[in-house]
Residue, then its C-alpha position, 0 to 999 in steps of 0.5 A: m767803411s761799408s754802407i748798406r743801402a736802406k730798402g723800403a717795404t716791397p710793394s704788393i702786386d695789387s698796389l702796383h696794379t693800382r698805381a699803374n692804373a692811376l698813372g695810365e688814367g692820368l696820362q690818357r686824361t692829360l695828354t688827350g686834353v693837350l691834343a684837344q687844343l691842337e687844330c691837327g689833334t684829330r687829323g691822324p698821326s701824319a698830320l700831327a707829326e708834320d704840324l709839330g715837326l715830330s716823328r710820325v712813328i712816335m705820334s702814331r704810337l701816342l695816338n694808339a695808346l690814348d685810344r685804349d680802353s684799359f689804363l694798363e694798355v695805355l701805360h704799356r703803349v705810350p712812348g717813353p717819357e722823353s718822347m712825350r716831353g718832346f710832344l708837349s714842348a711842340a704842343q706848347q709852341r703851337g698854342a696849347d694851354d700852359d695849365c694843360i701842359r703843366l698837368a701833362h708834364g706831371s703825369v709824364d714825370g710820375f710815369e718816369v719815376f714809376i719806371r725808375e724807382v719800381f722797375g728800373t727799366r721800361s722793358a721790366l715794366d712792360a713785362f709786368l704789365s703783360a701779365n694782365s693783358p692778353e694783347a700786351r702779353d702776346r706782343f711782349e712774348m713775340s718781341g722776346r722770341q724775335a730777340v732770342f732768334k737774333g741772339m741765337s743766330e749770332l751765337h750759333g753762326v747760322r739762321a734759316d728762313v723756315w724750319i719744316c717738320t711734316l709728319v704723315v701718319t698712317p696705321g702700322e702693323g699695330g693699327v692706329e695705336r702703333p702707326d707708321i710715320m713718315a717725317i720730312h724735316g730740315a731747313v729752307g733758306v739757311r745762311q751761315l753767318r760765321p765760318d768758325v762755328t760748326v752747324c749740324f742737324g739730325y733726326l729729332g725724335a719727332a716721329t718716334g716719341t721715344r726719349s732717346g730720340t732715335n730708335r734704329s730698330n724701327r726706323e728706316l732712313a729714307m734719304g737714299k730713296v727719297d731725293l728732295e733736292q728737285f723741290y728746293t728753292n735754293p741750292p742744296a747745302p753741302l753736308d757731311i754725315a756722321d753717326i754720333g751716339g747712334v744718331p745720324t748727324w749732318t754737318l754743314k760745310t763752310t759756305s759763303p756768309g753773303r746774304n744771297s748764299l742761301v742753301d736748303m737741307l731737308r731729309v726724310d725718314v720713316a718710323k715703323s710701328a711708332r708710339p707717339g708720346d703718351g700724355t694726359v689730357g689737360k684740364d681744358s680738354g676734358d677727363r685727365s684720366k684719358p691718355v692722349r698721343s702727341l707729336w712734336a717739332l723742335v728746331d735744330l737751328p735758329a729759324a724765323r718760322l716753323e711750319f709744322d704739318v701733321i697729315l693723318a690717315p682718315e681712320i686716325a683723323s676721324r678719331v682726334r681733336p687736336a690741342y697745342r702745348v709748348y715746353d722748354t726742354a733746357i733742363r729736363g729734355v723732351a717733354f711728354p704731356n702725361d708727365p705732371n712734373r713737366e707742367i712747370d716747363r710749359r710756355a705760352a702757346l701763342e698760336q693755334i692749330e689749323r685743321l685744314g681738312e682734306n684740301r691738299s691745295a692748302l699745303f703751301c709754305d711761304g718761301f717754299p713754292l714746291y712744298r706740296e709737290m715735295v710732300e706728295h712726292a715723298s709720300e708716293r715714294c714711301g708707298l703712301n696715297l694721301a687721298g682722304y688724309e687730313v692736314f693739321r697745321l701749326r705755324v710758329q713765328y720765331p720758334v725759340y731754339g730749345w722749345q718743344f712744340c707739341m700737337l696733342f691728339n686725343d681720342p674722345d672715345e678712349 
């Protein structure tokens, strides 16, 4: 005999917000009331933890949560129910009023029921709360990115400290509309975690803006004449090269999995008369009928940070205003901002583009001390003088593998 679990009506989002606000208010009011009865309650998390014999981390989180102006933020930041019960038990032993303790236990019990019966897990509740709090949303997104980085590193058997994508853009034979683009890209601090997994990287199409990724007719593989190894922080990665489907692909030979067995692998190529991806200006950028140009970076392997620099010639830089978008490429591949069908693939853009101007001394990369010298050397070998060029920087912590990080450059005079 089968049984069917009865289900009540699904609560509306508004009703969940109302309940969450009430729970946050109750927790803040009752727990603050308990703290007010403790001599150490106003002396900070260290004194509170020492006096109650509890974890400083938990006490710091509790005090931080109770100091929020938003009840939803209170709910998002408080420790778990068991941690709060531990605090109440210790507070009662230090002489807190029994009625205050009872009221606070009621608030904690209500919080636990809300998690269990409505969302199932605390992480699901946090995801719901993040939609209504920019601060919580950013924190939740970053936590998710970090978890993806850890998981992808284990699955792919490799991780990198930094993925570098540096694009130097100068007018080509077709003028500013068809520029020449020198690209430096690759990884710094690569560590192979699993010798049984093949690790490879190739040209990303960041410079050409073509759907095929690599156009051999307008692309000069500069690796032969631009040697970057003298600028590496770690030994050069042992690599095999192969042409796979018309795309030069480098495969990492097996290296030691030890924590100190880090290697670097960077390559240079030049796209002549490239056509950066066309796009349509977003609703937050003015007239949607005007086209924009976009350049993007993707990471070929899990990396803890993306350093994406676009260095524009003065005649191009003076005409642009940058914008930033992030796309998921998992289903539909590389995105072009002019395609309205790709709006569904946009993801949260937590970062902002920095306009560093002509100050080349600002070209630095944490963990890669010779970054500026490398960019200047590669530019010089490719016949470029960076005097007057402007730098636009995007720094992304835990860039999600498979996401496309785009800089859009709109010409306001078009």
